KEKE-975527 format. One record per residue (C-alpha): x, y, z; residue in three letters. Coordinates in steps of 0.1 Angstrom, whole numbers, plus 5000, padded with zeros to 4 digits. Example, Ala and Ser with C-alpha at 12.3 -4.5 7.8 and 13.67 -1.06 7.14 Angstrom:
512349555078Ala
513749895071Ser
This chain:
594041702802Met
592741722767Glu
589341592778Asp
589241882803Met
589942132775Arg
587241982754Tyr
584741982783Ala
585542342790Phe
585042442753Asp
581542272754Val
580642462785Leu
581542792768Ile
579642702737Ser
576542622757Gln
576642952775Val
576943132742Asp
573942952727Lys
571442962755Leu
569943292768Lys
569443212805Asn
572843042810Asn
575543182830Lys
579143062835Met
580243072871Leu
583843032884Ser
583742882919Ile
586542832943Thr
586242642976Ile
589142653001Thr
589542533037His
587142243029Thr
588442023058Arg
588441723034Ala
591041473046Lys
592141393011His
591241452975Glu
589041142973Lys
586941283002Asp
586541612984Leu
585741442951Arg
583041242968His
581641562985Ile
581541752952Leu
580241472929Thr
577741302953Asn
577041572979Gly
576841872956Leu
576241802920Phe
574241482922Asn
571941652947Thr
571341942924Ile
570741712895His
568241512915Lys
566441822928Asp
566141972893Tyr
565541652874Lys
561941742865Glu
562542112858Ser
563842302828Val
566842422849Glu
570142262843His
573742252856Ile
576842132838Asn
580242142855Tyr
583942082854Leu
586042082886Tyr
589642022895Val
590941942930Ile
594342112936Glu
597042102961Tyr
598442422976Pro
600642652954Glu
603942542971Val
603242192959Val
602642322924Ser
606042492925Lys
607642162934Gly
608742282968Glu
606942012988Tyr
605641672982Leu
601841652978Pro
600041613011Thr
596341653017Asn
596641963037Ile
595142263020Gly
593442082991Ile
590942302974His
588842312943Thr
588142532913His
585042482893Met
583442612862Val
579642582861Val
577342642832Asn
573842672846Thr
570442832845Ser
570142812883Ile
570843132902Thr
574143202918Lys
572443222952Glu
570942882948Thr
574242732938Ile
575842882969Glu
573042742991Tyr
573742392978Tyr
577542432983Ile
577042553019Asn
574742253026Asn
577242003011Ser
580542113025Thr
582342343048Gln
584842593035Gly
585342943021Asp
583342992989Val
584143242962Tyr
581743262932Ile
582243492902Glu
580043522872Asp
582443492843Ile
579843482815Thr
580943812800Lys
584643802808Arg
586743832777Leu
589443612791Asp
587243322801Arg
588643102773Asp
591943112791Asn
590543002824Tyr
591142632816Ile
594842702815Asn
594542812851Tyr
592542502861Met
595042252846Ile
598242422858Lys
599142142881Gln
599141902851Gly
602442052841Lys
604041912873Thr
602341572870Asn
600341632902Ile
597041652884Leu
595641292879Thr
592341152867Asp
591241142903Asp
591741512907Asn
589041622883Tyr
585541542871Asn
582941692848Tyr
579441622837Lys
577941792806Ile
574441712793Asp
573741812758Val
571342102761Ile
571642272727Cys
């Protein structure tokens, strides 16, 4: 989990240093992924690798950190982890518009998408604690998260 904290700190520092950057909080629920490995594949290969490929020759960029979570009742220890209700929370540092990111999400997966610009939120530094909350119950494993951060500043 410490690598997630470090990745999150780098994302924040990049947003603060570059003018056209924004930090987006993205949650996708009801994904219909059968298990976390399916959702991980969809996010890494279907979403982020596609964006990177499409913007490879441009000045635009996208850096991300995501975590795949089980429903809250699992976090509380009331049920064993099942793959029903898995969802994802992401933090994205990008110069690409929110609308374009949403377009890519809708073309890569099904689900309910909620996007919030947290660039100017005063509490954004604490968002990482929300993202890693399932690590306290040993549910969060290396397979449940991923990040890619290019050095841009």
